One Martini backbone bead per residue (centre of mass of N, CA, C, O) as a GRO file, in nm:
protein
  241
    1MET     BB    1  -1.188   0.417  -0.677
    2HIS     BB    2  -1.140   0.424  -0.371
    3GLY     BB    3  -1.166   0.185  -0.166
    4PRO     BB    4  -1.448   0.093  -0.079
    5PHE     BB    5  -1.605  -0.056  -0.367
    6GLY     BB    6  -1.351   0.040  -0.568
    7GLU     BB    7  -1.086  -0.163  -0.452
    8ASP     BB    8  -1.224  -0.459  -0.328
    9GLY     BB    9  -1.401  -0.607  -0.583
   10THR     BB   10  -1.697  -0.504  -0.612
   11ILE     BB   11  -1.696  -0.352  -0.894
   12GLN     BB   12  -1.555  -0.579  -1.046
   13GLY     BB   13  -1.781  -0.780  -1.021
   14PHE     BB   14  -2.001  -0.615  -1.152
   15LEU     BB   15  -1.861  -0.584  -1.428
   16GLU     BB   16  -1.848  -0.892  -1.484
   17LEU     BB   17  -2.161  -0.933  -1.482
   18MET     BB   18  -2.187  -0.706  -1.726
   19GLY     BB   19  -1.942  -0.731  -1.936
   20VAL     BB   20  -1.714  -0.519  -1.843
   21ASP     BB   21  -1.448  -0.357  -1.911
   22TYR     BB   22  -1.141  -0.315  -1.712
   23THR     BB   23  -0.912  -0.172  -1.521
   24GLY     BB   24  -0.700  -0.370  -1.367
   25SER     BB   25  -0.772  -0.556  -1.125
   26GLY     BB   26  -0.934  -0.805  -1.007
   27VAL     BB   27  -1.121  -0.935  -0.761
   28LEU     BB   28  -0.907  -1.087  -0.590
   29ALA     BB   29  -0.676  -0.882  -0.588
   30SER     BB   30  -0.841  -0.653  -0.474
   31ALA     BB   31  -0.922  -0.788  -0.207
   32LEU     BB   32  -0.633  -0.845  -0.111
   33GLY     BB   33  -0.514  -0.557  -0.115
   34MET     BB   34  -0.725  -0.453   0.111
   35ASP     BB   35  -0.621  -0.703   0.285
   36LYS     BB   36  -0.380  -0.716   0.519
   37ILE     BB   37  -0.382  -0.998   0.633
   38TYR     BB   38  -0.385  -1.181   0.372
   39SER     BB   39  -0.150  -1.044   0.217
   40ARG     BB   40   0.067  -1.112   0.430
   41LYS     BB   41   0.048  -1.412   0.421
   42LEU     BB   42   0.142  -1.424   0.126
   43PHE     BB   43   0.408  -1.278   0.149
   44THR     BB   44   0.538  -1.486   0.346
   45GLN     BB   45   0.514  -1.725   0.140
   46ALA     BB   46   0.705  -1.539  -0.060
   47ASP     BB   47   0.953  -1.436   0.123
   48LEU     BB   48   0.852  -1.181   0.256
   49THR     BB   49   0.871  -0.880   0.437
   50VAL     BB   50   0.702  -0.794   0.739
   51PRO     BB   51   0.565  -0.647   0.977
   52ARG     BB   52   0.495  -0.666   1.289
   53TYR     BB   53   0.178  -0.801   1.427
   54THR     BB   54  -0.143  -0.731   1.577
   55LEU     BB   55  -0.463  -0.847   1.648
   56VAL     BB   56  -0.792  -0.672   1.684
   57ARG     BB   57  -1.091  -0.739   1.783
   58LYS     BB   58  -1.383  -0.644   1.820
   59LYS     BB   59  -1.443  -0.643   2.167
   60LYS     BB   60  -1.138  -0.767   2.194
   61ASN     BB   61  -0.845  -0.762   2.385
   62GLN     BB   62  -0.818  -0.471   2.512
   63ASN     BB   63  -0.640  -0.543   2.792
   64ILE     BB   64  -0.374  -0.716   2.632
   65VAL     BB   65  -0.227  -0.571   2.383
   66ALA     BB   66   0.012  -0.404   2.538
   67LYS     BB   67   0.178  -0.632   2.563
   68ASN     BB   68   0.504  -0.614   2.450
   69LEU     BB   69   0.508  -0.325   2.352
   70LYS     BB   70   0.677  -0.107   2.128
   71PHE     BB   71   0.723   0.221   2.126
   72PRO     BB   72   0.604   0.296   1.856
   73VAL     BB   73   0.287   0.257   1.678
   74PHE     BB   74   0.057   0.114   1.452
   75VAL     BB   75  -0.287   0.183   1.375
   76LYS     BB   76  -0.506  -0.031   1.169
   77PRO     BB   77  -0.714  -0.097   0.944
   78ASN     BB   78  -0.763  -0.370   0.745
   79ASN     BB   79  -0.981  -0.219   0.509
   80GLN     BB   80  -0.815   0.042   0.413
   81SER     BB   81  -0.742   0.362   0.272
   82SER     BB   82  -0.543   0.645   0.293
   83SER     BB   83  -0.510   0.616   0.616
   84VAL     BB   84  -0.773   0.547   0.725
   85GLY     BB   85  -0.765   0.510   1.072
   86THR     BB   86  -0.468   0.596   1.126
   87SER     BB   87  -0.215   0.554   1.383
   88LYS     BB   88   0.033   0.707   1.586
   89VAL     BB   89   0.167   0.549   1.875
   90LYS     BB   90   0.360   0.659   2.166
   91ASP     BB   91   0.148   0.560   2.388
   92LYS     BB   92  -0.041   0.360   2.586
   93LYS     BB   93  -0.276   0.573   2.648
   94ASP     BB   94  -0.350   0.585   2.321
   95LEU     BB   95  -0.444   0.303   2.219
   96ALA     BB   96  -0.751   0.268   2.259
   97SER     BB   97  -0.840   0.505   2.068
   98ALA     BB   98  -0.706   0.391   1.814
   99ILE     BB   99  -0.864   0.129   1.804
  100LYS     BB  100  -1.146   0.260   1.790
  101ASP     BB  101  -1.095   0.410   1.524
  102ALA     BB  102  -1.033   0.155   1.352
  103HIS     BB  103  -1.323   0.019   1.422
  104ARG     BB  104  -1.493   0.207   1.241
  105TYR     BB  105  -1.375   0.045   0.963
  106SER     BB  106  -1.310  -0.230   1.130
  107ASP     BB  107  -1.305  -0.542   1.289
  108PHE     BB  108  -0.994  -0.504   1.231
  109ALA     BB  109  -0.688  -0.446   1.403
  110LEU     BB  110  -0.361  -0.315   1.363
  111ILE     BB  111  -0.058  -0.374   1.535
  112GLU     BB  112   0.236  -0.203   1.438
  113GLU     BB  113   0.542  -0.177   1.384
  114PHE     BB  114   0.802   0.048   1.397
  115ILE     BB  115   0.989   0.159   1.115
  116ASP     BB  116   1.306   0.320   1.093
  117GLY     BB  117   1.295   0.443   0.767
  118ILE     BB  118   1.260   0.418   0.427
  119GLU     BB  119   1.012   0.555   0.231
  120VAL     BB  120   0.861   0.366  -0.037
  121THR     BB  121   0.757   0.345  -0.386
  122ALA     BB  122   0.624   0.108  -0.637
  123ALA     BB  123   0.556   0.115  -0.955
  124ILE     BB  124   0.334  -0.092  -1.153
  125ILE     BB  125   0.343  -0.250  -1.483
  126GLY     BB  126   0.132  -0.504  -1.594
  127ASN     BB  127   0.109  -0.855  -1.620
  128ASP     BB  128   0.299  -1.110  -1.672
  129LYS     BB  129   0.539  -0.866  -1.714
  130PRO     BB  130   0.614  -0.680  -1.482
  131LYS     BB  131   0.709  -0.328  -1.414
  132ALA     BB  132   0.936  -0.138  -1.251
  133LEU     BB  133   0.961   0.168  -1.143
  134PRO     BB  134   1.084   0.421  -1.015
  135LEU     BB  135   1.149   0.518  -0.715
  136VAL     BB  136   0.969   0.665  -0.436
  137GLU     BB  137   1.035   0.906  -0.201
  138ILE     BB  138   0.905   0.950   0.131
  139ILE     BB  139   0.853   1.285   0.300
  140PRO     BB  140   0.694   1.375   0.560
  141LYS     BB  141   0.581   1.669   0.751
  142ARG     BB  142   0.455   1.479   0.929
  143ASP     BB  143   0.436   1.213   1.135
  144PHE     BB  144   0.301   1.090   0.872
  145PHE     BB  145   0.146   0.928   0.592
  146ASP     BB  146  -0.132   1.066   0.579
  147TYR     BB  147  -0.407   1.186   0.446
  148LYS     BB  148  -0.309   1.479   0.414
  149ALA     BB  149  -0.032   1.413   0.286
  150LYS     BB  150  -0.147   1.266   0.030
  151TYR     BB  151  -0.343   1.541  -0.063
  152ASP     BB  152  -0.087   1.738   0.010
  153GLU     BB  153   0.200   1.840  -0.143
  154LYS     BB  154   0.310   2.033   0.092
  155LEU     BB  155   0.333   1.769   0.311
  156THR     BB  156   0.535   1.634   0.086
  157ASP     BB  157   0.819   1.468  -0.016
  158GLU     BB  158   0.894   1.359  -0.359
  159ILE     BB  159   1.145   1.138  -0.459
  160VAL     BB  160   1.274   1.104  -0.801
  161PRO     BB  161   1.475   0.906  -0.735
  162ALA     BB  162   1.568   0.736  -0.491
  163ARG     BB  163   1.818   0.776  -0.221
  164ILE     BB  164   1.962   0.499  -0.331
  165SER     BB  165   2.101   0.230  -0.418
  166LYS     BB  166   2.102   0.023  -0.679
  167VAL     BB  167   2.086  -0.238  -0.522
  168LEU     BB  168   1.839  -0.152  -0.344
  169THR     BB  169   1.654  -0.082  -0.570
  170LYS     BB  170   1.638  -0.362  -0.702
  171LYS     BB  171   1.532  -0.508  -0.449
  172ALA     BB  172   1.268  -0.342  -0.421
  173GLN     BB  173   1.157  -0.400  -0.709
  174ASP     BB  174   1.147  -0.716  -0.667
  175VAL     BB  175   0.959  -0.712  -0.430
  176ALA     BB  176   0.722  -0.560  -0.568
  177THR     BB  177   0.678  -0.764  -0.795
  178THR     BB  178   0.613  -1.003  -0.617
  179ALA     BB  179   0.370  -0.882  -0.463
  180TYR     BB  180   0.203  -0.840  -0.724
  181LYS     BB  181   0.201  -1.141  -0.817
  182THR     BB  182   0.092  -1.277  -0.556
  183LEU     BB  183  -0.205  -1.133  -0.599
  184GLY     BB  184  -0.268  -1.101  -0.914
  185CYS     BB  185  -0.197  -0.856  -1.066
  186ARG     BB  186  -0.302  -0.587  -1.300
  187GLY     BB  187  -0.165  -0.332  -1.506
  188PHE     BB  188  -0.171  -0.169  -1.206
  189GLY     BB  189   0.042  -0.038  -0.931
  190ARG     BB  190   0.135  -0.010  -0.570
  191VAL     BB  191   0.424  -0.043  -0.354
  192ASP     BB  192   0.464  -0.035  -0.012
  193MET     BB  193   0.769   0.065   0.172
  194ILE     BB  194   1.041  -0.035   0.390
  195ILE     BB  195   1.376   0.081   0.463
  196LYS     BB  196   1.620  -0.110   0.657
  197ASN     BB  197   1.902  -0.103   0.556
  198ASN     BB  198   1.871  -0.422   0.378
  199ASP     BB  199   1.559  -0.413   0.439
  200VAL     BB  200   1.237  -0.512   0.300
  201TYR     BB  201   0.918  -0.379   0.369
  202VAL     BB  202   0.590  -0.477   0.336
  203LEU     BB  203   0.278  -0.319   0.347
  204GLU     BB  204   0.138  -0.273   0.045
  205VAL     BB  205  -0.117  -0.294  -0.212
  206ASN     BB  206  -0.212  -0.082  -0.475
  207THR     BB  207  -0.459  -0.127  -0.726
  208ILE     BB  208  -0.554   0.202  -0.708
  209PRO     BB  209  -0.377   0.440  -0.783
  210GLY     BB  210  -0.309   0.746  -0.827
  211LEU     BB  211  -0.390   0.972  -1.137
  212THR     BB  212  -0.277   1.227  -1.100
  213SER     BB  213  -0.036   1.452  -1.192
  214VAL     BB  214   0.080   1.425  -0.864
  215SER     BB  215   0.110   1.140  -0.848
  216LEU     BB  216   0.317   0.870  -0.803
  217LEU     BB  217   0.288   0.715  -1.070
  218PRO     BB  218   0.336   0.949  -1.275
  219LYS     BB  219   0.613   1.024  -1.160
  220ALA     BB  220   0.754   0.756  -1.224
  221ALA     BB  221   0.690   0.754  -1.526
  222LYS     BB  222   0.847   1.017  -1.596
  223ALA     BB  223   1.122   0.901  -1.502
  224ALA     BB  224   1.085   0.668  -1.741
  225GLY     BB  225   0.961   0.833  -2.003
  226ILE     BB  226   0.645   0.853  -1.927
  227SER     BB  227   0.378   0.982  -2.010
  228TYR     BB  228   0.064   1.036  -1.917
  229SER     BB  229  -0.075   0.933  -2.182
  230GLN     BB  230   0.094   0.678  -2.205
  231LEU     BB  231   0.002   0.549  -1.937
  232LEU     BB  232  -0.299   0.526  -2.015
  233ASP     BB  233  -0.256   0.350  -2.259
  234LYS     BB  234  -0.130   0.113  -2.111
  235ILE     BB  235  -0.363   0.053  -1.913
  236ILE     BB  236  -0.568  -0.007  -2.136
  237SER     BB  237  -0.409  -0.229  -2.287
  238PHE     BB  238  -0.402  -0.430  -2.038
  239ALA     BB  239  -0.736  -0.462  -2.062
  240THR     BB  240  -0.727  -0.599  -2.325
  241PRO     BB  241  -0.840  -0.906  -2.452
   0.00000   0.00000   0.00000
């Protein structure tokens, strides 16, 4: 149920019309979690830090977007998941093709600053009082944590708990919980972040993170002493009216 139609509020709205209970976030939180532009606007209002970015609408501004950019940058579709359509651009000459690729998936592309820091993700479970699980540190063996790296465990080292101080861990967990609550998420989710020095940058909230036995959320749960079956029980219990 990842990506468009599965994670963006579409199927959630359908299930609500059918009167069928479902796990995870509702229509609005799901839609916001998929939309990088509007979620980041809400994160900013909640005093969270997000990377600087520029928006490029399809067929517009193609000739001026490279001004004042410091490379490398990331180019991302506004409303895709699993890094689909995302490129790391190291040189101005490759920018146009990256934007074109992002526009295959969305009318809006984000050109985002590259933050050279520690990539972590925080799994969150709960409704009104969500709890952040141990942080997972992500070290891709490719140029970045792209689609292939996310689905081939040989291409990424995932270390839990993350190798950062307790103070910084607590700060990142608090940031993740705030981001989760800001979008109105429920049940379970995962917040992707970059830590540079003592700053925590929120990238996005995944409202339906992977739930395979080797996925990040189950790994974080295991580190917290929660077995896979117990995790599924919790997710189901959070969805019970």
